[in-house]
C-alpha angles and dihedrals in degrees: 000000000000117000114223112256093239092054090048091050092047091050092050092045089054091052092049093047092048098047107025097103092045092049091050090053090050092052093042093051088062103032101036093207125097098218093046091049092050091048092049091052092046092049092048094048092047092052090048094049093050090053132048102232092102090064091067099047115142098186106026096191096050094041094050093043090053093051092049092044090055091047089053091048089052089055091052091049090050089053092051093054093045101255102137141140129246094271094051097099091061092048099045095066113126107262095195116102119262116252091257095052091042091057092044093045111085096174109128091207093060091048091052092051090050092051092049090053089052094055116105111264092248089061099034097054098058091041094053093044094051099037102036103026096034094228119158119243088252091055091046089050091052091047096049096035094244133129113260091243091056090052091052092048091050091049090052091049092047093051093047091050091048092050093051095044093044092054092046096047094042090052090049091052093046091051092048092051091046090051092052092050092052092058 
């Protein structure tokens, strides 16, 4: 049975309105640039609209997050092979702090973000999706194509690695600051 075009458009518009902010956050958590995140979401939604797979979604949030995540990964792959647009040079600047500013910066929040970026991708992805995007481990598993138990194990490993690295780096910074003050 063919669904009238208006009803199809209304259904898709509802999905977009309901999930747009969430999808942007998913893309931004991976791309770290507002325009790239917007473009990834737009590309993903356009692909979905042109097809019919979105009509059979069981878990809208997980399904849409997976599609946007893959769109964002495609953008990263395009960057790595040199396929970029005219604004790419401005956006590809390293956003991590320089060594000088990292030593001078004592903000624990900045240190935590840096440590998360240094995690292997297999640990960083589930951590970002659960912590930043508030997805359940089941939703993350569906999105990444992993069993829920594997997601939980990776989350546990990521958190343990962050705790250890955070303590180590924070102590190094504290000692460096104490050494500067003694001089």
